[in-house]
C-alpha positions in Angstrom: -79.6 -27.8 22.9 -78.6 -26.6 26.4 -81.1 -29.0 27.9 -79.2 -31.9 26.3 -76.0 -30.6 27.7 -77.1 -29.8 31.3 -80.5 -31.6 31.7 -81.2 -34.8 33.4 -80.7 -38.2 31.8 -83.8 -40.4 32.1 -83.4 -44.2 32.5 -85.8 -47.1 32.7 -88.8 -45.2 31.3 -88.5 -42.3 33.8 -87.8 -44.4 37.0 -84.3 -43.0 37.3 -83.1 -39.5 36.5 -79.4 -38.7 36.6 -78.2 -35.1 36.7 -74.7 -34.4 35.5 -72.6 -33.3 32.6 -73.1 -35.0 29.3 -70.1 -35.9 27.1 -70.7 -32.7 25.1 -70.6 -30.6 28.2 -67.4 -32.3 29.3 -65.8 -31.7 25.9 -66.9 -28.0 26.0 -65.4 -27.6 29.5 -62.1 -29.2 28.5 -61.9 -27.0 25.4 -62.5 -23.9 27.5 -59.9 -24.9 30.0 -57.3 -25.5 27.3 -58.1 -22.2 25.6 -57.9 -20.2 28.8 -54.6 -21.9 29.8 -53.0 -21.1 26.4 -54.3 -17.5 26.7 -52.9 -17.1 30.2 -49.5 -18.5 29.1 -49.4 -16.0 26.2 -50.2 -13.1 28.5 -47.6 -14.1 31.0 -44.9 -14.5 28.4 -45.8 -11.1 26.8 -45.0 -9.2 30.1 
């Protein structure tokens, strides 16, 4: 599963390989960012 998220995308039968974040990786990154932002806000309001 990690290979699908972070591995290369092969196009044209292997002629072209693109490295980057897949849509699943981008969604995971966005979710982590939102969770950390909410957690930080809660911590700052508690103090």
